[in-house]
Backbone as JSON Lines, residues from 0, in Angstrom:
{"i":0,"aa":"X","n":[-0.86,-64.52,-78.25],"ca":[-1.85,-66.15,-77.62],"c":[-2.87,-65.83,-78.49]}
{"i":1,"aa":"X","n":[-3.51,-67.07,-78.64],"ca":[-4.46,-67.87,-79.77],"c":[-5.77,-67.77,-78.88]}
{"i":2,"aa":"X","n":[-6.84,-67.25,-79.29],"ca":[-7.86,-67.74,-78.78],"c":[-8.09,-68.49,-78.56]}
{"i":3,"aa":"X","n":[-8.98,-69.21,-77.82],"ca":[-10.3,-69.72,-77.42],"c":[-11.75,-69.83,-77.91]}
{"i":4,"aa":"X","n":[-12.57,-71.53,-78.93],"ca":[-13.01,-71.28,-79.21],"c":[-14.61,-71.92,-78.12]}
{"i":5,"aa":"X","n":[-14.24,-70.56,-77.39],"ca":[-15.62,-71.78,-76.77],"c":[-16.79,-72.74,-77.22]}
{"i":6,"aa":"X","n":[-16.66,-72.15,-77.67],"ca":[-18.3,-73.0,-78.2],"c":[-18.33,-74.65,-79.06]}
{"i":7,"aa":"X","n":[-16.78,-73.26,-80.16],"ca":[-16.81,-75.51,-80.73],"c":[-16.09,-76.05,-79.67]}
{"i":8,"aa":"X","n":[-15.69,-75.7,-78.37],"ca":[-14.7,-76.62,-77.22],"c":[-16.0,-77.56,-76.62]}
{"i":9,"aa":"X","n":[-17.69,-76.65,-77.01],"ca":[-18.32,-77.03,-75.75],"c":[-19.58,-78.07,-76.24]}
{"i":10,"aa":"X","n":[-19.13,-78.49,-78.01],"ca":[-19.59,-78.36,-78.96],"c":[-19.34,-80.7,-78.82]}
{"i":11,"aa":"X","n":[-17.89,-80.55,-79.27],"ca":[-16.54,-81.39,-78.45],"c":[-17.04,-82.61,-77.84]}
{"i":12,"aa":"X","n":[-17.1,-81.36,-76.18],"ca":[-17.76,-81.87,-75.11],"c":[-18.59,-82.92,-75.09]}
{"i":13,"aa":"X","n":[-19.51,-82.18,-75.59],"ca":[-21.24,-82.81,-75.21],"c":[-21.01,-83.26,-76.36]}
{"i":14,"aa":"X","n":[-20.28,-83.88,-78.14],"ca":[-19.93,-84.87,-78.46],"c":[-19.73,-86.53,-77.62]}
{"i":15,"aa":"X","n":[-18.79,-86.02,-76.85],"ca":[-17.96,-87.17,-76.47],"c":[-18.56,-87.46,-75.4]}
{"i":16,"aa":"X","n":[-19.72,-86.66,-74.28],"ca":[-20.15,-86.97,-73.31],"c":[-21.77,-88.22,-74.02]}
{"i":17,"aa":"X","n":[-21.85,-87.84,-75.28],"ca":[-23.01,-88.57,-75.9],"c":[-22.75,-89.84,-76.5]}
{"i":18,"aa":"X","n":[-20.89,-90.08,-76.87],"ca":[-20.24,-91.24,-76.9],"c":[-19.78,-91.97,-75.47]}
{"i":19,"aa":"X","n":[-19.81,-91.28,-74.6],"ca":[-19.45,-91.84,-74.03],"c":[-20.64,-92.46,-72.56]}
{"i":20,"aa":"X","n":[-22.6,-91.56,-73.2],"ca":[-23.35,-92.04,-72.48],"c":[-23.97,-93.4,-73.39]}
{"i":21,"aa":"X","n":[-23.74,-93.32,-75.12],"ca":[-24.1,-94.32,-75.2],"c":[-23.69,-95.69,-75.05]}
{"i":22,"aa":"X","n":[-22.24,-95.11,-74.51],"ca":[-21.46,-96.28,-74.88],"c":[-21.74,-97.95,-73.16]}
{"i":23,"aa":"X","n":[-21.96,-96.49,-72.7],"ca":[-22.36,-97.18,-71.36],"c":[-23.37,-97.72,-70.78]}
{"i":24,"aa":"X","n":[-24.58,-97.32,-71.39],"ca":[-25.66,-97.46,-72.02],"c":[-25.23,-99.11,-71.89]}
{"i":25,"aa":"X","n":[-24.65,-99.98,-73.11],"ca":[-24.62,-100.93,-73.6],"c":[-23.96,-101.52,-72.68]}
{"i":26,"aa":"X","n":[-23.19,-101.66,-71.88],"ca":[-21.93,-101.83,-70.92],"c":[-22.27,-101.88,-69.26]}
{"i":27,"aa":"X","n":[-22.52,-102.97,-67.75],"ca":[-22.6,-102.27,-66.9],"c":[-21.64,-101.89,-66.52]}
{"i":28,"aa":"X","n":[-20.51,-103.08,-67.52],"ca":[-18.68,-102.06,-66.74],"c":[-18.43,-101.15,-67.03]}
{"i":29,"aa":"X","n":[-18.76,-100.93,-68.3],"ca":[-18.52,-99.65,-69.21],"c":[-19.11,-98.88,-68.76]}
{"i":30,"aa":"X","n":[-20.41,-98.7,-68.0],"ca":[-21.14,-96.88,-67.14],"c":[-19.88,-97.37,-66.13]}
{"i":31,"aa":"X","n":[-19.81,-98.12,-65.06],"ca":[-19.25,-97.93,-63.88],"c":[-17.4,-97.23,-64.0]}
{"i":32,"aa":"X","n":[-16.67,-97.89,-65.49],"ca":[-16.13,-96.81,-65.45],"c":[-16.16,-95.28,-66.59]}
{"i":33,"aa":"X","n":[-16.31,-95.04,-66.89],"ca":[-17.04,-93.77,-67.62],"c":[-18.93,-93.42,-66.61]}
{"i":34,"aa":"X","n":[-18.12,-93.57,-65.5],"ca":[-18.86,-92.3,-64.73],"c":[-18.22,-92.02,-64.47]}
{"i":35,"aa":"X","n":[-17.24,-91.98,-63.27],"ca":[-16.52,-90.41,-62.52],"c":[-15.31,-89.13,-64.53]}
{"i":36,"aa":"X","n":[-15.66,-90.4,-65.02],"ca":[-15.16,-89.37,-66.17],"c":[-16.54,-88.25,-66.86]}
{"i":37,"aa":"X","n":[-17.94,-88.87,-67.23],"ca":[-19.14,-88.09,-67.08],"c":[-19.3,-87.18,-66.15]}
{"i":38,"aa":"X","n":[-18.85,-87.25,-65.33],"ca":[-19.36,-86.73,-63.82],"c":[-18.54,-85.04,-64.02]}
{"i":39,"aa":"X","n":[-16.89,-85.59,-64.66],"ca":[-16.11,-84.42,-64.29],"c":[-16.54,-83.3,-65.61]}
{"i":40,"aa":"X","n":[-16.79,-84.56,-66.98],"ca":[-17.28,-83.32,-67.56],"c":[-18.47,-82.7,-68.11]}
{"i":41,"aa":"X","n":[-19.48,-83.75,-67.58],"ca":[-20.94,-82.55,-66.96],"c":[-20.42,-81.19,-66.31]}
{"i":42,"aa":"X","n":[-19.03,-81.17,-65.11],"ca":[-18.51,-80.51,-65.3],"c":[-17.97,-79.52,-65.47]}
{"i":43,"aa":"X","n":[-17.68,-79.33,-66.69],"ca":[-16.61,-78.65,-67.39],"c":[-17.52,-78.03,-68.71]}
{"i":44,"aa":"X","n":[-18.4,-79.02,-68.57],"ca":[-19.62,-78.29,-69.71],"c":[-19.81,-77.26,-68.89]}
{"i":45,"aa":"X","n":[-20.59,-77.63,-68.08],"ca":[-21.75,-75.82,-67.2],"c":[-20.78,-74.88,-67.08]}
{"i":46,"aa":"X","n":[-19.22,-75.02,-67.12],"ca":[-17.88,-74.61,-66.41],"c":[-18.5,-73.25,-67.55]}
{"i":47,"aa":"X","n":[-17.87,-74.12,-68.41],"ca":[-17.71,-73.55,-69.75],"c":[-19.12,-72.2,-70.64]}
{"i":48,"aa":"X","n":[-20.08,-73.31,-70.13],"ca":[-21.73,-72.2,-70.34],"c":[-21.79,-70.91,-69.8]}
{"i":49,"aa":"X","n":[-20.82,-71.39,-68.47],"ca":[-20.9,-70.37,-68.11],"c":[-20.45,-68.4,-68.68]}
{"i":50,"aa":"X","n":[-19.19,-69.39,-68.45],"ca":[-17.96,-68.07,-68.68],"c":[-19.27,-68.19,-70.22]}
{"i":51,"aa":"X","n":[-18.77,-68.76,-71.28],"ca":[-19.95,-68.29,-72.4],"c":[-21.21,-67.73,-72.48]}
{"i":52,"aa":"X","n":[-22.25,-67.73,-71.74],"ca":[-23.4,-66.57,-70.89],"c":[-22.63,-65.54,-70.63]}
{"i":53,"aa":"X","n":[-21.31,-65.35,-69.3],"ca":[-20.61,-64.4,-69.4],"c":[-20.63,-63.43,-70.4]}
{"i":54,"aa":"X","n":[-19.65,-64.51,-70.96],"ca":[-18.78,-63.06,-72.56],"c":[-20.26,-62.51,-72.89]}
{"i":55,"aa":"X","n":[-21.52,-63.42,-73.17],"ca":[-22.68,-63.05,-74.2],"c":[-23.17,-61.64,-73.23]}
{"i":56,"aa":"X","n":[-23.04,-61.44,-71.93],"ca":[-24.61,-60.92,-71.04],"c":[-23.46,-59.54,-71.4]}
{"i":57,"aa":"X","n":[-22.38,-59.69,-71.4],"ca":[-21.06,-58.73,-70.99],"c":[-21.1,-57.14,-72.38]}
{"i":58,"aa":"X","n":[-22.0,-56.53,-72.4],"ca":[-21.88,-55.59,-73.88],"c":[-20.37,-55.34,-74.12]}
{"i":59,"aa":"X","n":[-19.82,-55.41,-74.65],"ca":[-17.62,-54.64,-74.96],"c":[-18.64,-53.09,-74.68]}
{"i":60,"aa":"X","n":[-17.61,-52.04,-73.34],"ca":[-17.57,-51.19,-74.5],"c":[-16.82,-50.18,-75.68]}
{"i":61,"aa":"X","n":[-17.32,-49.22,-76.07],"ca":[-16.57,-49.0,-77.35],"c":[-16.42,-47.59,-77.26]}
{"i":62,"aa":"X","n":[-14.76,-46.84,-77.13],"ca":[-14.12,-46.33,-77.17],"c":[-14.44,-45.37,-77.77]}
{"i":63,"aa":"X","n":[-14.3,-43.86,-77.23],"ca":[-15.32,-42.91,-78.28],"c":[-14.58,-41.73,-78.3]}
């Protein structure tokens, strides 16, 4: 199984969010279309940040 690089995933999500927000600022119709997508993407970013923070805060124990 291939591990997921959560940091790269978060960077990509944040780039997509920035692009959609910029696109939404330019047109009211696009803002309406992008609104639900942006809400979902912000929720995903929060979820992955919690996972990343929990991985960083729990040190791995080494076998002696």
